[in-house]
Every structure is written in structure tokens, then in C-alpha cells.
Kinemage of the C-alpha trace (Angstrom):
@kinemage 1
@onewidth
@group {chain A} dominant
@subgroup {mainchain}
@vectorlist {calphas} color= white
{ca met a 1} P 71.545 130.682 98.758
{ca asp a 2} L 72.313 131.920 95.221
{ca gln a 3} L 68.804 132.467 93.765
{ca thr a 4} L 70.115 130.692 90.465
{ca phe a 5} L 71.070 127.550 92.453
{ca gln a 6} L 68.369 124.922 92.454
{ca val a 7} L 68.287 121.712 94.493
{ca ala a 8} L 67.553 118.666 92.480
{ca thr a 9} L 65.071 115.837 93.327
{ca pro a 10} L 66.881 112.639 93.756
{ca arg a 11} L 66.246 109.860 91.205
{ca leu a 12} L 66.718 106.181 91.734
{ca ala a 13} L 67.805 105.642 88.188
{ca thr a 14} L 70.959 107.870 88.905
{ca leu a 15} L 71.518 106.663 92.512
{ca pro a 16} L 74.739 104.649 91.631
{ca lys a 17} L 76.295 107.453 89.500
{ca tyr a 18} L 75.776 109.991 92.279
{ca leu a 19} L 76.736 107.647 95.061
{ca leu a 20} L 79.931 106.947 93.362
{ca leu a 21} L 80.583 110.502 92.836
{ca ala a 22} L 79.785 111.210 96.763
{ca met a 23} L 82.305 108.503 97.546
{ca arg a 24} L 85.110 110.851 95.869
{ca pro a 25} L 87.099 108.056 94.001
{ca lys a 26} L 89.481 110.991 92.882
{ca gln a 27} L 90.390 111.237 96.616
{ca trp a 28} L 91.417 107.517 96.649
{ca val a 29} L 94.870 108.506 95.296
{ca lys a 30} L 95.735 109.650 98.953
{ca asn a 31} L 95.441 106.043 100.053
{ca val a 32} L 98.466 105.175 97.834
{ca phe a 33} L 100.541 106.053 101.036
{ca val a 34} L 99.882 102.412 102.332
{ca phe a 35} L 102.453 101.334 99.558
{ca ala a 36} L 105.333 103.474 101.079
{ca gly a 37} L 106.269 100.617 103.546
{ca ile a 38} L 106.694 97.872 100.928
{ca met a 39} L 108.603 100.087 98.587
{ca phe a 40} L 110.954 102.046 100.830
{ca ala a 41} L 111.151 99.614 103.802
{ca asn a 42} L 111.388 96.258 102.335
{ca asp a 43} L 111.442 95.978 98.513
{ca leu a 44} L 111.899 92.189 98.579
{ca leu a 45} L 108.240 92.020 99.614
{ca leu a 46} L 107.353 93.123 96.020
{ca thr a 47} L 108.280 89.825 94.890
{ca gln a 48} L 105.969 88.093 96.997
{ca pro a 49} L 102.394 87.740 95.773
{ca ala a 50} L 101.207 87.428 99.154
{ca ser a 51} L 102.587 90.528 100.396
{ca ile a 52} L 101.165 92.529 97.360
{ca val a 53} L 97.797 91.255 98.092
{ca arg a 54} L 97.836 92.206 101.617
{ca val a 55} L 98.861 95.783 100.696
{ca val a 56} L 96.428 96.136 97.887
{ca ala a 57} L 93.654 94.825 100.283
{ca thr a 58} L 94.776 97.532 102.782
{ca phe a 59} L 94.594 100.112 100.093
{ca leu a 60} L 90.939 98.970 99.062
{ca leu a 61} L 89.778 99.040 102.639
{ca trp a 62} L 91.000 102.478 103.061
{ca cys a 63} L 89.221 103.696 100.027
{ca leu a 64} L 85.938 101.977 101.460
{ca val a 65} L 86.253 103.508 104.940
{ca ala a 66} L 87.378 106.915 103.778
{ca ser a 67} L 84.549 107.221 101.443
{ca ser a 68} L 82.140 106.601 104.309
{ca ile a 69} L 83.769 109.590 105.999
{ca tyr a 70} L 83.260 111.781 102.909
{ca leu a 71} L 79.561 110.868 103.100
{ca ile a 72} L 79.213 111.770 106.803
{ca asn a 73} L 81.127 115.128 106.163
{ca asp a 74} L 78.750 115.985 103.324
{ca leu a 75} L 75.679 114.964 105.468
{ca val a 76} L 76.931 117.182 108.174
{ca asp a 77} L 77.955 120.064 105.884
{ca ile a 78} L 75.130 119.863 103.384
{ca glu a 79} L 73.600 123.344 104.098
{ca lys a 80} L 76.800 124.967 104.163
{ca asp a 81} L 77.961 123.272 101.048
{ca arg a 82} L 75.083 124.764 99.164
{ca gln a 83} L 76.503 128.244 100.050
{ca his a 84} L 79.755 127.218 98.571
{ca pro a 85} L 80.508 128.341 94.881
{ca lys a 86} L 81.825 124.745 94.135
{ca lys a 87} L 80.838 122.413 96.778
{ca arg a 88} L 77.150 123.123 95.885
{ca tyr a 89} L 77.562 120.710 93.097
{ca arg a 90} L 78.371 117.800 95.089
{ca pro a 91} L 75.720 115.022 95.029
{ca leu a 92} L 74.139 115.679 98.492
{ca ala a 93} L 74.305 119.423 98.403
{ca ser a 94} L 72.878 119.411 94.848
{ca gly a 95} L 70.047 117.173 95.949
{ca his a 96} L 71.012 114.399 93.481
{ca leu a 97} L 71.672 111.857 96.211
{ca ala a 98} L 69.121 111.598 99.036
{ca pro a 99} L 70.437 111.763 102.509
{ca ser a 100} L 68.933 108.561 103.582
{ca ala a 101} L 70.959 106.693 100.614
{ca ala a 102} L 73.987 108.237 101.917
{ca val a 103} L 73.344 107.067 105.550
{ca thr a 104} L 72.482 103.601 104.325
{ca ala a 105} L 75.842 103.393 102.293
{ca thr a 106} L 77.785 104.727 105.316
{ca val a 107} L 76.524 101.998 107.462
{ca ile a 108} L 77.241 99.365 104.924
{ca phe a 109} L 80.698 100.455 104.087
{ca leu a 110} L 81.726 100.865 107.865
{ca gly a 111} L 80.025 97.627 108.573
{ca ile a 112} L 82.092 95.565 105.599
{ca gly a 113} L 85.299 97.677 105.938
{ca leu a 114} L 86.212 97.730 109.878
{ca pro a 115} L 85.438 93.780 110.268
{ca leu a 116} L 87.519 92.789 107.167
{ca ala a 117} L 90.295 95.161 108.703
{ca trp a 118} L 90.278 93.474 111.950
{ca met a 119} L 90.335 90.182 109.998
{ca leu a 120} L 93.317 91.103 107.761
{ca asn a 121} L 95.513 92.437 110.669
{ca arg a 122} L 94.286 93.492 114.164
{ca tyr a 123} L 96.664 96.456 114.201
{ca leu a 124} L 95.202 97.537 110.850
{ca gly a 125} L 91.732 97.202 112.500
{ca ile a 126} L 92.908 99.387 115.467
{ca ile a 127} L 94.274 102.102 113.023
{ca leu a 128} L 91.201 102.178 110.765
{ca ser a 129} L 88.859 102.219 113.970
{ca val a 130} L 90.835 105.138 115.371
{ca tyr a 131} L 90.780 106.906 112.138
{ca val a 132} L 86.899 106.735 112.093
{ca leu a 133} L 86.585 108.044 115.587
{ca met a 134} L 89.048 110.775 114.882
{ca gln a 135} L 87.342 111.870 111.786
{ca leu a 136} L 83.764 111.671 113.575
{ca ala a 137} L 85.098 114.119 115.975
{ca tyr a 138} L 86.343 116.204 113.294
{ca ser a 139} L 83.241 116.095 111.184
{ca phe a 140} L 81.165 117.173 114.206
{ca arg a 141} L 83.334 119.305 116.408
{ca leu a 142} L 87.395 119.519 115.777
{ca lys a 143} L 87.036 120.835 112.264
{ca his a 144} L 86.209 124.280 114.117
{ca val a 145} L 89.243 124.223 116.013
{ca val a 146} L 92.014 126.302 114.560
{ca ile a 147} L 95.344 124.700 113.978
{ca leu a 148} L 94.031 121.169 115.197
{ca asp a 149} L 91.821 120.793 112.255
{ca val a 150} L 94.879 120.749 109.911
{ca phe a 151} L 96.656 118.346 112.202
{ca ile a 152} L 93.846 115.898 112.037
{ca ile a 153} L 94.001 115.966 108.361
{ca ala a 154} L 97.745 115.281 108.401
{ca ala a 155} L 97.185 112.490 110.756
{ca gly a 156} L 95.145 110.723 108.468
{ca phe a 157} L 98.154 110.537 105.853
{ca val a 158} L 100.341 109.028 108.767
{ca phe a 159} L 97.906 106.531 109.434
{ca arg a 160} L 97.865 105.424 105.894
{ca thr a 161} L 101.610 105.115 105.845
{ca val a 162} L 101.706 103.029 109.348
{ca ser a 163} L 98.925 100.621 108.132
{ca gly a 164} L 100.850 99.830 104.987
{ca ala a 165} L 103.739 98.590 107.227
{ca val a 166} L 101.661 96.869 110.182
{ca val a 167} L 100.014 94.466 107.558
{ca leu a 168} L 103.418 93.281 106.314
{ca gln a 169} L 104.908 93.184 109.922
{ca ile a 170} L 107.763 95.522 108.987
{ca ser a 171} L 109.141 98.878 110.401
{ca ile a 172} L 109.555 101.726 108.358
{ca ser a 173} L 111.856 104.790 108.887
{ca his a 174} L 110.818 107.580 111.354
{ca trp a 175} L 111.919 110.074 108.679
{ca leu a 176} L 109.567 108.567 106.368
{ca leu a 177} L 106.571 109.179 108.769
{ca ile a 178} L 107.713 112.592 109.530
{ca cys a 179} L 107.900 113.352 105.545
{ca ser a 180} L 104.431 112.288 105.293
{ca gly a 181} L 103.068 114.217 108.130
{ca leu a 182} L 104.816 117.413 107.181
{ca leu a 183} L 103.648 116.770 103.481
{ca ser a 184} L 99.957 116.248 104.536
{ca leu a 185} L 100.321 119.423 106.814
{ca phe a 186} L 101.599 121.525 103.588
{ca leu a 187} L 98.560 120.232 101.495
{ca ala a 188} L 96.063 120.921 104.364
{ca leu a 189} L 97.264 124.587 104.928
{ca ala a 190} L 97.338 125.225 101.119
{ca lys a 191} L 93.740 124.036 101.069
{ca arg a 192} L 92.952 126.448 103.942
{ca arg a 193} L 94.516 129.360 101.786
{ca his a 194} L 92.631 128.289 98.871
{ca glu a 195} L 89.318 128.459 100.709
{ca leu a 196} L 90.233 131.912 102.291
{ca val a 197} L 91.053 133.167 98.756
{ca leu a 198} L 87.957 131.622 97.199
{ca leu a 199} L 85.457 132.762 99.710
{ca glu a 200} L 86.947 135.900 100.588
{ca ala a 201} L 84.923 137.828 103.082
{ca gly a 202} L 82.335 135.113 103.422
{ca ser a 203} L 84.634 132.230 104.255
{ca gly a 204} L 83.520 132.163 108.103
{ca ser a 205} L 79.989 131.422 107.079
{ca his a 206} L 80.884 128.392 105.037
{ca arg a 207} L 83.622 127.019 107.729
{ca arg a 208} L 83.441 128.808 110.952
{ca val a 209} L 87.404 128.092 111.557
{ca leu a 210} L 88.367 130.147 108.587
{ca asp a 211} L 87.634 133.208 110.716
{ca asp a 212} L 90.458 132.287 112.897
{ca tyr a 213} L 92.905 132.101 109.885
{ca ser a 214} L 94.125 134.823 107.689
{ca thr a 215} L 96.161 134.207 104.350
{ca glu a 216} L 99.031 135.816 106.020
{ca leu a 217} L 98.949 133.425 108.851
{ca val a 218} L 98.550 130.559 106.705
{ca gln a 219} L 101.262 131.711 104.401
{ca glu a 220} L 103.643 131.936 107.197
{ca met a 221} L 102.685 128.360 108.298
{ca ile a 222} L 103.132 127.089 104.741
{ca ser a 223} L 106.685 128.461 104.832
{ca ile a 224} L 107.659 126.854 107.773
{ca val a 225} L 106.290 123.346 106.876
{ca thr a 226} L 107.768 123.747 103.124
{ca ala a 227} L 111.280 124.020 104.612
{ca ser a 228} L 110.735 121.297 107.171
{ca thr a 229} L 109.414 118.967 104.526
{ca ile a 230} L 112.326 119.292 102.244
{ca ile a 231} L 114.760 118.872 105.179
{ca ala a 232} L 113.117 116.000 106.562
{ca tyr a 233} L 113.096 114.221 103.076
{ca ile a 234} L 116.918 115.010 102.477
{ca leu a 235} L 117.451 113.275 105.786
{ca tyr a 236} L 115.322 110.330 104.956
{ca thr a 237} L 117.265 109.882 101.748
{ca met a 238} L 120.537 109.863 103.590
{ca asn a 239} L 119.361 107.253 106.147
{ca pro a 240} L 117.187 104.733 104.564
{ca thr a 241} L 115.939 101.749 106.298
{ca asn a 242} L 115.838 99.739 103.145
{ca pro a 243} L 119.227 97.616 103.295
{ca his a 244} L 118.949 97.320 99.473
{ca ile a 245} L 118.951 100.975 98.890
{ca pro a 246} L 122.396 101.848 97.795
{ca thr a 247} L 124.449 104.220 99.933
{ca arg a 248} L 127.783 104.185 98.015
{ca pro a 249} L 129.576 105.916 96.761
{ca phe a 250} L 126.821 108.088 98.153
{ca pro a 251} L 123.132 107.675 99.382
{ca leu a 252} L 121.660 107.207 95.908
{ca leu a 253} L 118.147 108.497 96.929
{ca leu a 254} L 119.631 111.996 96.999
{ca ile a 255} L 119.106 111.670 93.326
{ca thr a 256} L 115.375 112.271 93.764
{ca val a 257} L 115.795 115.228 96.072
{ca pro a 258} L 115.325 117.670 93.059
{ca phe a 259} L 112.243 116.012 91.952
{ca val a 260} L 110.476 116.627 95.471
{ca val a 261} L 111.826 120.331 95.718
{ca tyr a 262} L 110.378 120.839 92.260
{ca ala a 263} L 107.033 119.264 93.183
{ca ile a 264} L 106.671 121.581 96.215
{ca phe a 265} L 107.630 124.568 94.353
{ca arg a 266} L 105.290 123.721 91.366
{ca tyr a 267} L 102.556 123.259 94.062
{ca leu a 268} L 103.229 126.704 95.656
{ca tyr a 269} L 103.245 128.285 92.269
{ca leu a 270} L 99.802 126.799 91.664
{ca val a 271} L 98.546 127.913 94.978
{ca tyr a 272} L 99.919 131.323 95.001
{ca lys a 273} L 99.600 132.292 91.309
{ca lys a 274} L 96.749 130.121 90.171
{ca asp a 275} L 94.828 129.909 93.131
{ca glu a 276} L 94.712 126.205 93.267
{ca gly a 277} L 95.066 123.875 96.165
{ca gly a 278} L 91.531 123.194 96.751
{ca ser a 279} L 91.679 119.628 95.800
{ca thr a 280} L 95.113 117.989 95.709
{ca glu a 281} L 94.087 114.961 93.638
{ca glu a 282} L 92.411 117.011 91.052
{ca leu a 283} L 95.373 119.379 90.786
{ca leu a 284} L 97.945 116.370 90.452
{ca leu a 285} L 95.775 114.729 87.849
{ca lys a 286} L 95.251 117.965 85.607
{ca asp a 287} L 98.539 119.711 85.997
{ca trp a 288} L 100.828 117.945 83.434
{ca pro a 289} L 104.150 119.170 84.688
{ca met a 290} L 103.263 118.002 88.263
{ca leu a 291} L 102.196 114.780 87.106
{ca ile a 292} L 105.145 113.902 85.015
{ca asn a 293} L 107.560 115.094 87.727
{ca val a 294} L 105.793 112.541 90.223
{ca leu a 295} L 106.194 109.853 87.417
{ca leu a 296} L 109.981 110.727 86.924
{ca trp a 297} L 110.343 110.550 90.652
{ca ala a 298} L 108.883 106.998 91.068
{ca ala a 299} L 110.521 105.891 88.032
{ca thr a 300} L 114.144 107.126 89.626
{ca val a 301} L 113.191 105.528 92.882
{ca val a 302} L 112.373 101.958 91.280
{ca ala a 303} L 115.633 102.427 89.182
{ca ile a 304} L 117.591 102.904 92.247
{ca val a 305} L 116.193 100.172 94.301
{ca phe a 306} L 115.817 97.511 91.761
{ca ile a 307} L 118.120 98.220 88.662
{ca tyr a 308} L 121.057 99.125 90.465
{ca arg a 309} L 120.863 96.163 92.831
{ca ala a 310} L 120.488 93.977 89.793
């Protein structure tokens, strides 16, 4: 361990602060995938308060359950995180949050989140239960299995997309599921590349699976997934399942394709030229061109679905 790094002593007064930080609220932005169903599959549900409440409740349950997984991950990796130039400052690795407090919080979060999910919708309960089991396997073993590790990360985003549909008992386009899976693969691979570049020769000592990757291999994978994501999104815009999305005089969702292509290109620029990509949510929130582009994409989708119909 770096001799300049000192592990702190947990204090009761700062427990709420560091527990909240350990829950990684910035990563809750990933859970917006649950809104894909209500937005793209059946926008009429947006006018029904009960439907909105169910989706928002699903979002909050995902935040609660996902935060418990983050705590488990940090508990498992606490010693390795202390060797990492950035992760050493996480609440558990830095010593500001006691492991016992993290364990207690995890039990409480799962004890509340999973039963509520089953009460809201049994299929949501199944999805979140499988997600927890999958993430436990990932934390203790599968994170060390090359390629499978990034597929598990991607599966979490697909689960979120599906859960937003099952609570409303609606179907969503298979192309939308493919897009969410490919996009999350893209983000996971970008994160692996960031770790390889950041840790360089010592990457394997922090995350054993990084020894099985190389920057060249990851770059080839990113190239394949990038092209596949763009093609899948284009195919989705041409075949939307929402009957209220205009398809004449041409599929109007095609207008949103430039925003998606720009977002991917911008992300690649930040990954390759700025060595970013370690934290998608932080990158999204701090990179103004990316954030503005996402907002313009969302505004265009809303305009197509609602204003055009009106």
C-alpha cells in the first residue's frame, strides 16, 4: 500500500454521510432504464398516475437493491481497493465506514427491497432476486472470468429495462432490449479499458481478470459492439412497437439517430483521448457536450411521441 495513504477510523457522527456515499447515489442514474417501457412501448401510460407510481416505485427499489450490491462488492474488494489510486477513497476502503455498518445496511436494504418487489409484482420480484444472486456470484467468483464479467454487467441493464415493462404488464421491442444490452456492453468494455490504462502493469493485482485482457483486445471488442449498437438502434427506430410513434412519411424516430451516434462518438473520444470511462455516471454529469446531447435526444423523442400526435 502507498505509504502516504492512511486508513481512517470510523466515527458514528459521520456514519450517515459515508453510508450514503457507499451506496453510490450517482450510479442510480443507471436505473432510468426502467422508464424505457413506459416511454417507448406505451406512452399513453404516462397519463395514468397509477402507472407512473408503479414505475417510480420500481426505480426506487432498484436503487435500494443495487446499493446493497455495491456495499457487498466493496466489502469483498476492500483490501484491493486500498491499492487502487481512486477506489482507495471509497468509504469502506478509506476506513470511514465500518464493515459491520455496511453488512447491517446490506441486510436491511435487501430485507426491505426484495419483499416489496414481490408485493409490487411477482415478476419484478423474480427479476430482482435473480439479479441479486447473479451479482453475488459476480462479486465472489464471476468477476474473475474473462468476457463473462462484462456480460454480467450488461445483463443488469437488460434486467432494468425488462422490469420497467413487467410492472406495467406491457411488451417492449426486442430491438430495444438488444440496444440496452449492447450499450451496456459498450460501457462495460470502456470501463475495462480505463482500468487497464489507469493501473498499467499493476492491473492484475487489483482485478485478476485484467490479466486476461489487453488494451488491443478490448479495443477490438469495443469496435464490434459500437457498430452493433448503432445498427440495432437504427433498426429499432424503423420498427417501433409503440403504435403512437409516427412512421409516415418515414419513421420519425430516425431523427434521433444522429444524437445516438454523437453520444457514442463523444464517449469514444473521452475514453481514448481523455482516458475517461471508469465511471459512466460521473462522465455523463460532468461532460457538458454529452449531457446536452442526451437532453436534446430526450426532448426530440418527447416531441415525436407527444407533440406530433397532438
